[in-house]
C-alpha positions as a printed Julia matrix, in Angstrom:
86×3 Matrix{Float64}:
  99.59    4.88  -57.96
  98.18    8.5   -58.88
 100.33   10.48  -61.23
  99.41   14.22  -62.04
  95.77   13.61  -60.89
  95.15   10.19  -62.75
  94.77    6.75  -61.33
  97.05    4.3   -62.84
  96.67    0.66  -62.03
 100.1    -1.34  -62.63
 100.51   -4.99  -62.33
 104.05   -6.38  -62.5
 104.33   -9.82  -63.17
 107.78  -12.23  -63.41
 108.42  -15.16  -64.81
 105.38  -17.52  -66.54
 102.79  -15.21  -64.59
 103.55  -12.67  -67.6
 102.23  -15.02  -70.12
  98.76  -15.31  -68.68
  95.97  -13.32  -70.64
  93.97  -13.67  -67.43
  96.69  -10.96  -65.9
  95.09   -8.5   -68.24
  91.34   -9.26  -67.13
  92.66   -8.86  -63.59
  93.74   -5.27  -64.26
  90.85   -4.48  -65.87
  88.48   -5.65  -62.92
  90.3    -3.83  -60.52
  90.14   -0.61  -62.7
  86.56   -1.17  -63.33
  85.81   -0.9   -59.57
  87.61    2.52  -59.02
  86.93    4.45  -62.27
  87.11    1.99  -65.38
  87.72    4.2   -68.45
  89.25    6.69  -66.4
  92.21    4.83  -64.93
  95.25    3.96  -66.86
  95.92    0.25  -66.76
  99.37   -1.19  -67.18
 100.85   -4.79  -67.08
 104.47   -5.16  -66.85
 106.26   -8.05  -67.48
 109.92   -9.21  -66.83
 109.54  -11.51  -70.13
 110.7   -10.45  -73.45
 108.26  -10.85  -76.46
 110.55  -13.66  -77.54
 109.9   -15.89  -74.49
 106.01  -15.76  -74.98
 104.14  -18.16  -77.64
 103.44  -16.04  -80.78
  99.59  -16.8   -80.44
  99.45  -16.7   -76.84
 101.23  -12.91  -77.06
  98.84  -11.75  -79.77
  95.88  -12.81  -77.65
  97.17  -10.99  -74.63
  97.93   -8.03  -77.13
  94.51   -8.66  -78.77
  93.0    -8.68  -74.96
  94.84   -5.29  -73.9
  94.18   -3.27  -76.72
  90.44   -4.11  -76.18
  90.7    -3.36  -72.77
  92.88    0.1   -72.98
  95.79   -1.51  -71.11
  99.3    -1.1   -71.98
 101.71   -3.99  -71.86
 105.45   -3.4   -71.13
 107.53   -6.26  -71.71
 111.31   -7.09  -70.73
 112.79   -5.25  -73.54
 110.88   -2.25  -73.02
 111.34   -2.35  -69.28
 114.28    0.23  -69.31
 112.1     3.06  -70.84
 109.07    2.0   -68.54
 109.13    5.94  -67.0
 108.37    6.94  -70.59
 105.17    4.58  -70.71
 103.49    5.87  -67.49
 104.57    9.57  -68.47
 102.67    9.62  -71.82
């Protein structure tokens, strides 16, 4: 997806697939092949934060921050446009 001349990789996951830290790595892998740091990376999951094991959630957040990937969870879905516009 391209928004205002910026390439965006947006990975959407439903159910348990949104709990995997491997998903963050997948987004980063795709982004690195088309511009790495110049590509906005987003992982969107339908899961709410309280549906993810706290330790796993912390691991996902850590990997996402390290890879400059935004994680949008179920409770943030109504505001997804705000995240993409930022």
